[in-house]
C-alpha positions in Angstrom: 142.0 139.3 114.4 141.0 137.7 117.7 137.6 136.8 116.3 139.2 135.2 113.3 141.4 133.1 115.6 138.4 131.9 117.6 136.5 131.2 114.4 139.4 129.0 113.1 139.6 127.2 116.4 135.9 126.5 116.4 136.1 125.2 112.8 139.0 122.9 113.8 137.1 121.6 116.9 134.0 121.1 114.8 135.9 119.1 112.2 137.4 116.9 114.8 134.1 116.3 116.5 132.5 115.5 113.1 135.4 113.1 112.4 134.9 111.4 115.7 131.2 111.0 115.3 131.6 109.7 111.8 134.2 107.1 112.9 131.9 106.0 115.8 128.9 105.6 113.4 131.0 103.5 111.0 132.3 101.2 113.7 129.1 101.0 115.9 127.4 98.2 113.8 130.5 96.0 114.4 131.2 97.1 117.9 130.1 94.0 119.6 132.0 91.8 117.2 135.2 93.8 117.8 134.7 93.8 121.5 134.2 90.0 121.5 137.5 89.6 119.5 139.3 92.0 122.0 138.1 90.0 125.0 139.1 86.7 123.4 142.5 87.9 122.5 143.1 89.4 126.0 142.2 86.2 127.8 144.3 84.0 125.5 147.2 86.4 125.0 149.6 84.4 127.2 149.1 81.0 125.5 149.3 82.8 122.2 152.7 84.4 123.1 154.0 81.0 124.4 152.9 79.1 121.3 154.2 81.8 119.0 157.6 81.6 120.7 157.6 77.8 120.4 157.2 77.9 116.6 159.9 80.5 116.0 158.0 83.8 116.1 155.4 83.5 113.4 152.6 85.7 114.6 150.3 85.5 111.6 150.4 81.7 111.5 149.9 81.4 115.3 146.9 83.8 115.2 145.3 81.9 112.3 145.8 78.6 114.2 144.3 80.1 117.3 141.2 81.4 115.5 140.7 78.1 113.7 140.7 76.4 117.1 138.1 78.9 118.2 135.9 78.1 115.2 136.2 74.3 116.0 135.5 74.8 119.7 132.8 77.5 119.6 131.2 78.1 116.1 131.1 74.5 114.9 129.2 73.2 118.1 126.8 76.2 117.7 126.0 75.1 114.1 125.6 71.4 115.1 123.4 72.4 118.0 121.2 74.6 115.9 120.8 71.9 113.2 120.0 69.2 115.9 117.6 71.6 117.6 115.8 72.4 114.3 115.5 68.6 113.7 113.9 68.2 117.1 111.5 71.0 116.4 110.4 69.4 113.1 109.9 66.0 114.9 107.9 67.8 117.6 105.6 69.4 115.0 105.1 66.0 113.4 104.1 64.5 116.7 101.6 67.3 117.3 100.1 66.9 113.9 99.7 63.1 114.4 98.1 63.7 117.8 95.7 66.3 116.3 94.5 63.8 113.7 93.5 61.2 116.4 92.0 63.7 118.8 94.8 65.9 120.1 96.6 65.5 123.4 95.0 64.2 126.5 95.6 66.7 129.2 97.1 65.4 132.4 94.9 65.6 135.5 97.1 68.2 137.2 96.5 70.6 134.4 92.7 69.9 134.2 92.4 70.5 138.0 94.8 73.4 138.3 93.4 76.4 140.1 92.1 79.3 138.1 93.5 78.1 134.7 92.8 74.4 134.6 89.1 74.7 133.6 89.9 77.3 130.9 92.6 75.2 129.3 90.5 72.1 129.4 87.5 73.9 127.8 89.8 75.4 125.1 91.1 72.0 124.2 87.6 70.5 124.0 86.6 73.3 121.6 89.7 72.7 119.6 88.9 69.0 119.2 85.3 69.9 118.2 86.7 72.3 115.5 85.1 75.4 117.1 85.6 78.3 114.5 86.7 80.8 117.2 89.3 78.5 118.6 90.5 77.6 115.2 91.0 81.2 114.4 92.9 81.7 117.6 95.1 78.7 116.8 95.8 80.0 113.3 96.7 83.4 114.7 99.0 81.7 117.2 100.6 79.6 114.5 101.2 82.7 112.3 102.7 84.5 115.3 105.0 81.6 116.1 106.2 81.3 112.5 107.0 85.0 112.5 108.9 84.6 115.8 110.9 81.6 114.5 111.8 83.6 111.3 112.9 86.5 113.5 115.0 84.2 115.7 116.5 82.6 112.6 117.4 86.0 111.1 118.9 87.1 114.4 120.9 83.9 114.6 122.3 84.4 111.1 123.3 88.0 112.0 125.0 86.8 115.2 126.8 84.0 113.3 128.1 86.7 110.8 129.3 88.8 113.7 131.0 85.8 115.3 132.8 85.1 112.0 133.8 88.8 111.9 135.1 88.5 115.5 137.2 85.5 114.4 138.7 87.5 111.5 139.3 90.6 113.7 140.9 88.4 116.4 143.7 87.5 113.9 144.7 91.2 113.6 144.3 91.7 117.3 146.6 88.8 118.1 149.3 90.1 115.8 149.0 93.8 116.9 148.0 93.3 120.6 151.2 94.8 121.9 150.6 98.0 119.9 147.0 98.1 120.9 147.9 97.7 124.6 150.3 100.6 124.3 147.7 102.8 122.7 145.1 101.9 125.3 147.5 102.6 128.2 148.3 106.0 126.7 144.7 106.8 126.3 143.9 105.8 129.9 146.8 107.9 131.1 145.4 110.9 129.3 142.0 110.4 130.9 142.9 109.2 134.4 146.5 110.1 134.9 148.3 108.0 137.6 145.3 105.8 138.0 145.6 104.4 134.5 147.8 101.4 135.3 145.7 100.3 138.3 142.4 100.8 136.5 143.7 98.6 133.6 144.8 96.0 136.1 141.3 96.0 137.7 139.6 95.7 134.3 142.0 93.1 133.1 141.7 90.9 136.2 137.9 91.2 136.1 137.7 90.4 132.4 139.8 87.3 132.9 137.8 86.2 135.9 134.4 86.9 134.2 135.4 85.0 131.1 136.8 82.0 133.0 133.8 82.0 135.4 131.1 82.4 132.8 132.5 80.2 130.1 133.7 77.5 132.5 130.4 77.4 134.3 128.4 77.3 131.0 130.4 74.4 129.8 130.1 72.6 133.1 126.3 73.2 133.3 125.8 72.2 129.7 127.7 68.9 130.2 125.9 68.2 133.4 122.6 68.9 131.7 123.5 66.5 128.9 124.4 63.8 131.4 120.9 64.2 133.0 119.1 64.2 129.6 121.0 61.0 128.5 120.1 59.2 131.8 116.5 60.2 131.5 116.3 59.2 127.9 115.2 62.6 126.5 115.4 62.6 122.7 117.9 64.9 121.0 120.1 65.0 124.1 123.2 66.0 122.1 121.6 69.0 120.5 120.0 70.0 123.8 123.4 69.7 125.5 124.9 72.2 123.1 121.9 74.5 123.5 122.3 74.2 127.3 125.9 75.4 127.0 124.8 78.5 125.1 121.8 79.2 127.3 123.9 78.7 130.4 125.8 81.9 129.5 122.8 83.7 130.9 121.7 83.4 134.5 119.4 80.4 135.0 119.5 79.7 131.3 119.7 76.0 131.7 116.2 76.0 133.2 114.9 76.7 129.6 116.1 73.1 128.8 115.3 71.1 131.9 111.9 72.5 132.5 110.5 71.6 129.1 112.3 68.2 129.3 110.6 67.5 132.6 107.2 68.4 131.1 107.9 66.0 128.2 108.8 63.2 130.5 105.7 63.8 132.6 103.5 63.7 129.5 105.1 60.4 128.6 104.0 59.1 132.0 107.6 58.7 133.3 107.1 60.2 136.8 110.4 58.9 138.2 112.6 60.5 135.5 110.4 63.7 135.6 111.4 64.2 139.3 114.9 63.1 138.4 115.3 65.9 135.8 113.7 68.5 138.1 116.0 67.6 141.0 119.0 67.3 138.7 118.3 70.7 137.1 117.6 72.6 140.3 120.3 71.1 142.6 123.1 69.8 140.4 123.0 72.1 137.3 121.6 75.1 139.2 124.4 74.9 141.9 127.0 75.6 139.2 125.2 78.8 138.2 124.5 80.0 141.7 127.7 79.0 143.5 130.6 78.1 141.1 130.2 81.1 138.7 130.5 83.8 141.4 133.4 82.0 143.1 135.3 81.7 139.8 134.7 85.4 139.1 135.5 86.4 142.6 139.0 84.8 142.5 140.3 87.6 140.3 138.5 90.6 141.9 137.4 91.5 145.4 134.0 92.5 144.0 131.3 91.3 146.6 129.1 88.4 145.7 126.0 90.6 145.4 127.7 93.0 143.0 128.9 90.1 140.8 125.3 88.8 140.5 123.9 92.3 139.8 126.7 92.9 137.3 125.9 89.7 135.4 122.1 90.1 135.5 122.1 93.8 134.8 124.6 93.5 132.0 122.5 90.7 130.4 119.3 92.7 130.6 120.9 95.8 129.1 123.3 94.5 126.5 122.4 90.8 126.0 125.1 88.1 126.1 127.9 90.7 125.7 126.6 92.4 128.9 127.1 89.2 130.9 130.9 89.9 130.5 130.8 93.8 130.6 128.5 94.2 133.6 130.9 92.8 136.2 133.8 94.7 134.6 132.0 98.0 135.0 130.9 97.1 138.5 134.5 96.3 139.5 135.9 99.5 138.1 133.1 101.5 139.8 133.6 99.7 143.1 137.4 100.2 143.0 137.0 104.0 142.4 134.3 104.3 145.0 136.5 102.6 147.7 139.4 104.9 146.7 137.2 108.0 147.0 135.4 107.1 150.2 138.1 105.2 152.1 141.2 106.6 150.5 142.1 103.1 149.6 144.7 102.7 146.8 143.5 101.0 143.7 146.2 98.4 144.1 144.4 97.2 147.3 140.9 97.6 146.0 141.5 95.1 143.2 143.7 92.6 145.0 
């Protein structure tokens, strides 16, 4: 009789475990999209509630308007930036082909006389101009590899755009049901951590808000500053590069992927003054926002030390991509608060204030 009871209990636990695993497997492909939607709704929940009250309590209408605003502010600029960037790539390929027909690019002296690599690069270009079969084969292999990488990037971009659209749809439901979801989350946290639940949620909430404001605010500021510099220097496709800069600035030092190639282009055009202008502008003006403003904005909502903020952003990005930029500091803040409570007997309310 006892054995039958244990057997039935094991069967029930096994069925529950199987159900949990199945649900996790079903949701996992959409996890990042749902988490993005949750972060968005959490950060904008107060403006949503205020606007919903102003129009007479129409949650579905308010949620739809908020998501449409998100599409106009985020998704539409991404599409415009991608199209503009693609056009610039096509123009660049055309310039390279035209130069190849008249004798390819003339290398600047600083590359020809560069230590260790200058002689090799110069020799390789001379062989390319002379139509050396081995070099032509290398160039063909490089071209094929580049085409494959561009296709892979394009496919990944389409997938991410699909997930972003899914996030927008999910955000509508999260806006409408965010009070219920919050209650469920608090109940789950109380089951796991007991009396710490409320304070842990406060730490996580404050950190999420600070991280989103810090990273998105800094990315927009960096992108616009980069755009101003590109317009002043006369770099072609400045609008598309500005939007690309905003996206790349979500990652640490991402704007450098725009201003460094721009500086090389200006140098190749023989414009030394604006080459140095872009280098100084990118390192000092644009870079200062990434290295100073971002940690300060994040630190306003958590007492997480500067070093841990930087490690959270970098480590999160390396492990989970752009989503990790937001999650890394949140996990670090929670761990830091629990560690202080354990080592110093410091209440969580002080650790996160």
